[in-house]
C-alpha positions in Angstrom: 39.3 -12.9 -8.9 37.2 -14.5 -6.5 37.0 -11.9 -3.9 35.6 -9.5 -6.4 33.3 -12.3 -7.4 32.4 -13.0 -3.4 31.4 -9.1 -2.8 29.4 -8.7 -5.8 26.6 -10.9 -4.0 27.4 -9.2 -0.6 26.9 -5.7 -1.9 23.6 -6.8 -3.1 22.0 -8.0 -0.5 23.5 -5.2 1.7 21.7 -2.8 -0.9 18.4 -4.7 -0.9 18.3 -4.5 2.9 19.2 -0.8 3.0 16.1 0.0 0.3 13.6 -2.5 2.7 15.1 -0.2 5.7 14.3 3.1 3.8 10.4 2.1 2.7 9.7 0.6 5.9 11.0 4.1 7.7 9.9 6.5 5.1 6.8 4.8 4.1 5.1 3.4 7.3 1.3 3.9 6.5 1.3 1.9 3.7 -2.0 -0.5 3.7 -1.1 -3.7 4.4 -3.3 -6.5 3.6 -5.3 -7.9 6.6 -4.3 -12.1 6.0 -7.5 -13.3 7.9 -9.9 -11.2 5.4 -7.9 -11.1 2.3 -8.7 -7.2 2.1 -7.1 -4.1 3.0 -6.9 -2.3 6.5 -10.3 0.4 6.1 -9.4 3.8 6.1 -12.1 6.4 6.0 -11.9 8.4 2.3 -12.5 11.9 2.8 -15.8 11.3 0.3 -16.8 8.9 2.8 -17.1 11.3 5.2 -19.0 13.2 4.0 -22.6 13.0 5.5 -24.7 10.8 3.0 -28.0 13.4 2.6 -24.9 16.1 1.3 -23.0 13.7 -1.5 -23.1 14.7 -4.9 -23.1 12.4 -7.8 -19.5 12.6 -8.3 -19.0 11.7 -4.6 -21.0 8.4 -5.2 -19.3 7.5 -8.3 -16.0 7.7 -6.0 -17.5 6.0 -3.7 -18.7 3.2 -6.1 -15.6 2.9 -7.5 -14.2 2.2 -4.2 -16.4 -0.4 -3.5 -15.8 -2.2 -6.3 -11.7 -2.1 -5.4 -12.8 -3.7 -2.3 -14.8 -6.5 -4.0 -12.3 -7.2 -6.8 -14.7 -7.0 -9.3 
């Protein structure tokens, strides 16, 4: 009976390690918080790539929402 109780935690750790490895391999583009500033790494969204003179109201709404997320407000 003791062998079964020892195998369960080892199997659990193995499963957790496998899942972490799978996430690292298959999701490498996850934004990681920058410990220096406390904000996420900045990547331009498609809306931010639009020339400011060509932006529509919907584009400005999306830009405002993105800024609110950055400001955590």
